[in-house]
Each structure stands twice: as structure tokens, then as C-alpha cells.
C-alpha positions as CSV (number, residue, x, y, z in Angstrom):
1,M,-29.4,11.4,17.1
2,T,-26.0,12.2,15.7
3,A,-23.2,10.2,17.4
4,Q,-20.9,11.9,19.9
5,F,-17.4,10.8,20.9
6,G,-18.7,10.1,24.4
7,D,-20.9,7.3,23.0
8,Y,-17.9,5.0,23.2
9,Q,-18.6,4.4,26.8
10,N,-22.1,3.2,25.9
11,E,-20.6,0.7,23.5
12,I,-18.4,-0.6,26.3
13,Y,-21.2,-0.9,28.8
14,A,-23.5,-2.5,26.2
15,G,-20.8,-5.1,25.5
16,G,-20.6,-5.8,29.2
17,L,-24.2,-6.8,29.2
18,Q,-23.3,-9.5,26.7
19,G,-20.3,-10.6,28.7
20,V,-17.8,-8.8,26.5
21,M,-15.1,-6.9,28.3
22,P,-13.0,-4.1,26.9
23,P,-10.1,-5.8,25.0
24,Y,-7.5,-3.1,26.0
25,P,-6.8,-1.0,29.1
26,L,-8.6,2.2,29.7
27,T,-5.9,4.0,31.6
28,F,-2.4,5.2,30.6
29,D,-0.7,3.1,33.3
30,G,-2.6,0.0,32.1
31,L,-1.6,0.7,28.5
32,A,2.1,1.2,29.5
33,A,2.2,-2.0,31.5
34,G,0.7,-4.0,28.7
35,A,3.1,-2.4,26.1
36,E,6.1,-3.1,28.3
37,A,5.2,-6.7,28.4
38,A,4.5,-6.9,24.6
39,L,7.5,-5.0,23.2
40,P,11.1,-6.1,23.1
41,P,13.1,-4.3,25.9
42,S,15.1,-2.2,23.4
43,V,12.0,-0.8,21.7
44,W,10.2,-0.3,25.0
45,S,13.1,1.7,26.4
46,Y,13.3,3.8,23.2
47,V,9.6,4.7,23.3
48,A,9.1,5.1,27.0
49,G,12.4,6.7,27.9
50,G,13.4,10.3,28.1
51,A,16.5,12.4,28.4
52,G,18.7,12.4,31.5
53,D,16.9,11.4,34.7
54,E,13.7,12.1,32.8
55,H,12.7,15.0,35.1
56,T,11.3,17.0,32.1
57,Q,9.3,14.0,31.0
58,R,7.7,13.8,34.4
59,A,7.3,17.6,34.6
60,N,5.3,17.5,31.3
61,V,2.8,15.2,33.0
62,R,2.6,17.0,36.3
63,A,2.1,20.4,34.7
64,F,-1.5,19.4,33.8
65,E,-2.2,19.0,37.6
66,R,-1.6,22.7,38.1
67,W,-4.8,23.6,36.1
68,G,-8.4,23.0,36.9
69,L,-11.7,23.5,35.1
70,V,-14.6,25.3,36.8
71,P,-18.0,23.6,35.9
72,R,-20.9,25.6,34.6
73,M,-24.4,24.2,35.2
74,M,-27.7,24.5,33.4
75,V,-26.3,25.4,30.0
76,G,-27.8,22.4,28.1
77,A,-24.5,20.9,26.9
78,T,-26.4,17.9,25.4
79,R,-24.5,18.4,22.1
80,R,-20.8,19.2,22.0
81,D,-19.0,20.6,19.0
82,L,-15.3,19.5,18.9
83,T,-14.6,20.4,15.3
84,V,-11.7,22.6,14.4
85,D,-10.4,24.4,11.3
86,L,-6.8,23.9,10.5
87,F,-5.1,25.1,7.3
88,G,-8.4,25.0,5.4
89,L,-9.2,21.6,6.7
90,R,-12.4,20.9,8.7
91,L,-11.4,18.3,11.3
92,P,-13.9,16.4,13.5
93,S,-11.8,16.9,16.6
94,P,-8.7,18.8,17.8
95,L,-6.8,15.5,18.5
96,F,-3.9,14.4,16.3
97,M,-1.3,11.7,16.5
98,A,2.2,13.2,17.1
99,P,5.1,11.8,15.1
100,V,6.9,8.8,16.7
101,G,10.0,7.8,14.8
102,V,9.9,4.2,15.7
103,I,6.2,3.7,15.6
104,G,6.8,1.1,12.8
105,L,8.6,-1.1,15.3
106,C,5.8,-0.9,17.9
107,A,3.4,-3.1,15.9
108,Q,3.7,-6.9,16.3
109,D,4.0,-7.3,12.5
110,G,6.7,-4.6,12.3
111,H,4.6,-2.2,10.1
112,G,3.3,0.2,12.7
113,D,3.3,3.2,10.4
114,L,0.7,1.5,8.2
115,A,-1.4,0.4,11.2
116,T,-1.4,3.9,12.6
117,A,-2.5,5.4,9.2
118,R,-5.3,2.9,9.1
119,A,-6.4,4.0,12.6
120,A,-6.4,7.6,11.4
121,A,-8.6,6.5,8.5
122,R,-11.1,4.8,10.9
123,T,-11.2,7.6,13.5
124,G,-10.7,10.8,11.5
125,V,-7.8,11.7,13.8
126,P,-4.9,13.0,11.7
127,M,-1.5,11.3,11.7
128,I,1.8,13.2,11.5
129,A,4.0,10.6,9.8
130,S,7.7,10.7,10.8
131,T,10.6,10.8,8.4
132,L,11.8,7.7,10.2
133,T,9.4,5.0,9.0
134,V,9.5,1.2,8.3
135,D,7.4,1.7,5.2
136,P,7.8,4.5,2.6
137,M,5.7,7.7,3.1
138,E,3.7,6.9,-0.1
139,D,2.6,3.6,1.4
140,V,1.7,5.3,4.7
141,A,-0.3,8.1,2.9
142,A,-2.2,5.5,0.9
143,Q,-3.7,4.0,4.1
144,L,-5.0,7.4,5.4
145,G,-8.3,7.3,3.4
146,D,-10.1,10.6,3.7
147,T,-8.3,11.6,6.9
148,P,-5.6,14.2,6.3
149,G,-2.0,13.4,7.2
150,F,1.0,15.7,7.8
151,F,4.6,14.8,7.1
152,Q,7.2,15.4,9.8
153,L,10.6,16.4,8.3
154,Y,14.0,15.8,10.0
155,T,15.8,18.2,7.7
156,P,18.9,16.5,6.3
157,N,22.0,18.6,5.7
158,D,21.8,17.6,2.0
159,R,19.5,20.2,0.5
160,A,18.7,18.1,-2.6
161,L,17.6,15.2,-0.3
162,A,15.5,17.6,1.8
163,E,13.8,18.9,-1.4
164,S,13.1,15.4,-2.6
165,L,11.5,14.3,0.7
166,V,9.3,17.4,0.8
167,H,8.2,17.0,-2.9
168,R,7.5,13.3,-2.3
169,A,5.3,14.2,0.7
170,E,3.4,16.7,-1.3
171,A,2.9,14.3,-4.2
172,A,1.8,11.6,-1.7
173,G,-1.1,13.8,-0.5
174,F,0.2,15.0,2.8
175,K,-1.4,18.3,3.8
176,A,1.4,20.1,5.7
177,I,5.1,19.8,6.5
178,V,6.1,19.7,10.1
179,V,9.8,20.6,10.5
180,T,11.3,19.3,13.8
181,L,13.9,21.7,15.1
182,D,15.2,20.0,18.3
183,T,16.6,16.7,16.9
184,W,19.5,17.6,14.7
185,T,21.5,15.6,17.3
186,T,20.2,13.2,19.8
187,G,19.9,14.1,23.5
188,W,21.5,12.1,26.3
189,R,19.2,9.1,26.8
190,P,20.5,6.7,29.5
191,R,17.9,4.0,28.8
192,D,19.0,3.7,25.2
193,L,22.7,4.1,26.1
194,S,22.5,1.3,28.7
195,S,21.5,-1.1,25.9
196,A,23.7,0.7,23.3
197,N,20.7,0.7,21.1
198,F,19.8,3.4,18.5
199,P,17.4,1.8,16.1
200,Q,18.4,3.7,13.0
201,L,22.0,2.7,13.4
202,R,20.8,-0.9,13.2
203,G,19.1,-0.1,9.9
204,N,15.6,0.3,11.2
205,C,13.0,2.9,10.1
206,L,15.0,4.1,7.1
207,A,12.5,3.4,4.4
208,N,12.0,7.0,3.4
209,Y,15.8,7.2,2.7
210,T,16.2,3.9,0.9
211,S,13.2,4.7,-1.3
212,D,14.5,8.2,-2.2
213,P,16.2,8.7,-5.5
214,V,18.5,11.3,-4.2
215,F,19.6,9.2,-1.3
216,R,20.0,6.1,-3.5
217,A,22.2,8.1,-5.9
218,R,24.6,8.8,-3.0
219,L,25.1,5.1,-2.4
220,G,27.7,3.0,-4.2
221,K,25.4,0.1,-4.4
222,P,21.6,-0.5,-4.2
223,P,20.4,-0.3,-0.6
224,E,19.4,-3.9,-0.4
225,E,23.0,-5.0,-1.3
226,D,24.7,-2.7,1.1
227,P,22.8,-2.2,4.4
228,Q,25.9,-0.9,6.2
229,G,26.4,1.7,3.5
230,V,22.8,2.8,4.0
231,V,23.5,3.4,7.7
232,L,26.7,5.2,7.1
233,Q,25.1,7.5,4.5
234,F,22.2,8.1,6.9
235,M,24.7,9.1,9.6
236,T,26.3,11.5,7.1
237,V,23.1,13.3,6.1
238,F,21.0,13.3,9.2
239,G,21.0,16.3,11.4
240,N,20.8,19.9,10.1
241,P,21.0,22.5,12.9
242,L,18.7,24.9,11.1
243,R,19.1,28.6,11.5
244,W,16.6,31.4,10.9
245,E,18.4,32.2,7.6
246,D,17.3,28.8,6.3
247,L,13.6,29.6,6.5
248,P,13.3,31.2,3.1
249,W,14.9,28.1,1.6
250,L,12.4,25.9,3.4
251,R,9.5,28.1,2.5
252,S,10.6,27.8,-1.2
253,L,10.3,24.0,-1.2
254,T,6.6,23.7,-1.1
255,R,3.2,25.5,-1.2
256,L,2.0,23.3,1.6
257,P,1.7,24.9,5.1
258,I,4.9,24.6,7.1
259,L,4.9,24.3,10.9
260,L,8.0,24.5,13.1
261,K,8.0,21.9,15.8
262,G,9.8,22.5,19.1
263,I,8.9,26.2,19.5
264,C,8.6,27.1,23.2
265,H,9.8,30.7,23.4
266,P,7.5,33.7,22.4
267,E,10.3,35.4,20.5
268,D,10.9,32.3,18.4
269,V,7.2,32.4,17.6
270,R,7.3,36.0,16.5
271,R,10.4,35.3,14.3
272,A,8.7,32.3,12.7
273,K,5.5,34.3,12.0
274,D,7.6,37.1,10.5
275,A,9.3,34.6,8.2
276,G,5.9,33.4,6.8
277,I,5.7,30.1,8.7
278,D,2.1,28.9,8.7
279,G,2.0,27.5,12.3
280,V,4.0,26.6,15.3
281,Y,4.2,23.4,17.3
282,C,4.8,23.9,21.0
283,S,6.6,20.8,22.2
284,N,9.7,19.7,24.0
285,H,9.7,16.3,22.3
286,G,7.9,14.7,25.3
287,G,11.1,15.2,27.4
288,R,13.0,12.8,25.1
289,Q,15.6,15.3,23.8
290,A,16.5,17.7,26.6
291,N,16.3,17.4,30.3
292,G,15.9,20.1,32.9
293,G,13.6,22.3,30.8
294,L,10.3,23.9,31.3
295,A,7.2,21.7,31.0
296,A,5.8,22.3,27.5
297,L,2.4,23.1,28.9
298,D,3.9,25.9,31.0
299,A,5.3,27.4,27.8
300,L,2.0,27.1,25.9
301,P,0.2,30.4,27.1
302,E,3.1,32.7,26.0
303,V,3.4,30.8,22.7
304,V,-0.3,31.2,22.0
305,E,-0.1,34.9,22.9
306,A,2.9,35.5,20.6
307,A,1.2,33.5,17.8
308,N,-1.6,36.1,17.8
309,G,-4.0,34.0,15.7
310,L,-1.4,31.7,14.1
311,P,-2.3,28.0,14.6
312,V,-0.5,26.5,17.6
313,L,-0.2,22.7,17.8
314,F,0.8,21.2,21.1
315,D,2.1,17.9,22.5
316,S,4.2,16.7,25.5
317,G,2.8,14.9,28.5
318,V,-0.7,14.3,27.2
319,R,-2.0,11.2,28.8
320,T,-5.8,11.6,29.0
321,G,-8.8,13.3,27.4
322,T,-8.8,15.7,30.3
323,D,-5.2,16.7,29.4
324,V,-6.4,17.4,25.9
325,V,-9.2,19.7,27.2
326,K,-6.8,21.6,29.4
327,A,-4.3,22.2,26.6
328,L,-7.2,23.5,24.4
329,A,-8.3,25.8,27.2
330,L,-4.8,27.2,27.3
331,G,-5.1,28.1,23.6
332,A,-3.8,25.2,21.6
333,T,-5.5,24.8,18.2
334,A,-4.9,21.1,18.2
335,V,-3.4,18.6,20.7
336,G,-1.1,15.7,19.9
337,V,-0.8,12.4,21.7
338,G,2.3,10.2,21.4
339,R,3.1,7.4,23.9
340,P,-0.5,6.4,24.6
341,Y,-1.3,5.5,21.0
342,A,2.1,3.8,20.6
343,Y,1.3,1.6,23.6
344,G,-2.2,0.9,22.1
345,L,-0.4,-0.1,18.8
346,A,1.9,-2.5,20.7
347,L,-1.1,-4.2,22.3
348,G,-3.5,-4.4,19.4
349,G,-2.3,-3.0,16.2
350,T,-4.8,-0.7,14.4
351,D,-7.6,-1.8,16.8
352,G,-5.4,-0.8,19.7
353,V,-4.7,2.6,18.3
354,V,-8.4,3.1,17.5
355,H,-9.3,2.2,21.1
356,V,-6.9,4.7,22.5
357,L,-8.0,7.5,20.3
358,R,-11.7,6.8,20.9
359,S,-11.0,6.6,24.7
360,L,-9.3,10.0,24.7
361,L,-12.0,11.6,22.6
362,A,-14.8,10.1,24.8
363,E,-13.2,11.4,28.0
364,A,-12.7,14.8,26.5
365,D,-16.3,14.9,25.2
366,L,-17.9,13.7,28.4
367,L,-15.8,16.1,30.5
368,M,-17.2,18.9,28.3
369,A,-20.7,17.5,28.7
370,V,-20.6,17.2,32.5
371,N,-18.9,20.5,33.1
372,G,-21.1,22.4,30.7
373,Y,-18.9,23.4,27.8
374,P,-20.8,22.9,24.6
375,T,-17.9,24.2,22.4
376,L,-14.2,24.5,22.5
377,A,-14.6,28.3,22.6
378,D,-16.1,27.8,26.1
379,L,-13.0,26.3,27.6
380,P,-10.6,29.2,28.2
381,A,-13.0,31.0,30.6
382,A,-13.4,27.8,32.6
383,L,-9.7,27.3,33.4
384,R,-8.1,28.2,36.7
385,R,-4.7,27.8,38.3
386,V,-5.0,25.2,41.1
387,P,-4.1,26.7,44.5
388,N,-0.6,25.7,45.8
389,G,0.3,24.2,42.4
390,G,-2.0,21.1,42.7
């Protein structure tokens, strides 16, 4: 019989018969507690924290409680099909790893981008690699194996540098460019401010810049001889508040699909679609960038309606496989997870990430089995608003 994602629980129970306990936690709270103990305080606060008093970060999580799934019986959901088609790619599941700009620092060996890519190769779960990595994008792409990866672009205000980064991503084999719109400046983050810590200003996660010929040409000395000059140049070029008029230029840089990340308003979806963008990414950066906003999940239905068939990726507040299923039921094409896999990485490197991804997929698969949803197409009809908001 062909394996299903839910079989992961059978492996765990079988291990228990031999006295082997799961090596990593199976709940988000357990992962978070372990990661907090494993990571330096400055890295923990950067990954776990959000903007302001973190209301939006909490709202992202609570929003999933306002939706419930109605089970259907006697439909014979012994086999579930979680495959999705995205930009001509046939993916084994709708799960992907959202970009995390300091994921490189979350691994005990300081090379978390490579470890995450290896986990993608082992699980078939795509990785969106950040512009801000410890290792150059080419090295990250080389670890992905047959699993597709996407490249997330923080668009610099130097157009030649932007073009170079995109062309490098294309040459490295990434399958799409994800342009983040909401981080041309950083939001108010009290946790990071309390420790006066911004990793990139300390020279961390800048490998895609120091390995780039355009960036290097802007420096007076080789990067390894002038780390302070690297940081100053990074501060000069980072942060381009893109406007709609910039989309034709972005579109001209590559033949790869382009997605706009941070889209939460239906009118923005329609403008992106009219401009020839290939997909939208509904996200509020997990509550890291702006406080006081709408939970991303609450914005998702209108985004999907406005997209009218255009692929819609989603993240923000996803903690469990059940959350993944609910986001899919609301119309997301694919669902991204961020902090959970970062915490798994902190605890166990590639093995920790693989554990988190397999756990999320197992929960989603078993939920569909028990509730009688053989395919992803069955999910929307099963979704209901919870009375009194949950």
C-alpha cells in the first residue's frame, strides 16, 4: 500500500514498542519551549517576537479558532490526495516553508539555510529561501535535491543589484521569485529593541550580498577585509518602498513566476493580477512587521475571491496541521509554516525540521481521514464559522 503522510504516527507508535520515544516535541508549545532553551536570547527574541505588543501575532493564531470543520461519514476516505499543482509543478502536498530571514542562525552549527534545504529535499516540502541567508543562495539551492525552491527577494533600491540577485536565483534553479512588500523598513519590535539587536547590522545573514558581484563592486575593499563597510553598504541599499509603477520593471527581470508577498486587500490583488503577476501571497509577516492589523486568515477569503483563479499562497499564525487544513478550506493554494520549523531546526537541525514537517502533514492527513475528506477539493464545503467566534 502506498504510504500516506499520516503513517508517521505509526512509526512513532512502533518505535515506542521498542522503547524509542519521539526525539522532539509534538506540539507547538513544546517546540517553542525547547527552542527558547536552545537558542541565544537575541536569536530567540528575533524569531519568536512580533511588532508592538504582539496583538496581531496573537490574533493570527486565534483566527483559526473561529472556523470549524463538519465531518462527513461513510465516504471511504481510506486514501487521501494532498497533491497540488503550482506554476506547472506537481507538489506532493500544499505545505511549504515560509522565508525566515535568520533561519541560518537557528541551527546549532550556524548554517540553518543549508539544513532547511536538506529537510526540503527529504520531505518534498518546498522551501522559500530568504534574501538574508548565512550561506549564498547557490549553496542553498544545491541542497534542495529534486524538491523545488523559491527565492524571496527583499528588493534593494539599487536596480542593478536587484537584477543580479534575481538572475542568480534563476541560474541557481529556483522556480519562482517571491517579492516581499512589507519590509522595506522594519516595524517597531520591542523585544529586539530591548536588546538593541538587529542581526544584519551585526553582519549576520548577508551572504547573498557579499557573494554578489554588483554589491562587491560597490565596496571599497573585499568584504572579508571590511565587515563594517559591508554593513554600511547593506544599510544603504536595503529597503525599496515599491510602487505599482515598479511592477513592469520587476516583471522584466525574469521569466520565472513572480509572487507578491504581503497582499491582504482585494483591490491590491486585482492590481497585481492586472499587472501580470503570477500569484499573490496573503500574509502579514506573522505579525512581525505591523501591529494592530487584521489577522491574515480573516483577509484570506476576500483575497482568494479577488484572485479569481490566480494562485494564493498563505502564511501567518499556522501552528498545526489542522491550521493548514482550515487555510486550504478558505481557498489557499498552498500554506506556509514559519516559526514551527524554525524551532524544530533549533532543536535538531535537519532532523528537527523533518520531524516538524512530517508532524504537520500527518495531522492534516489524519484530520482529512477521520473527517471524511479524501481530497483538498472536499474541504471548502466542510468549513463553518464557529458560533460566538469560538
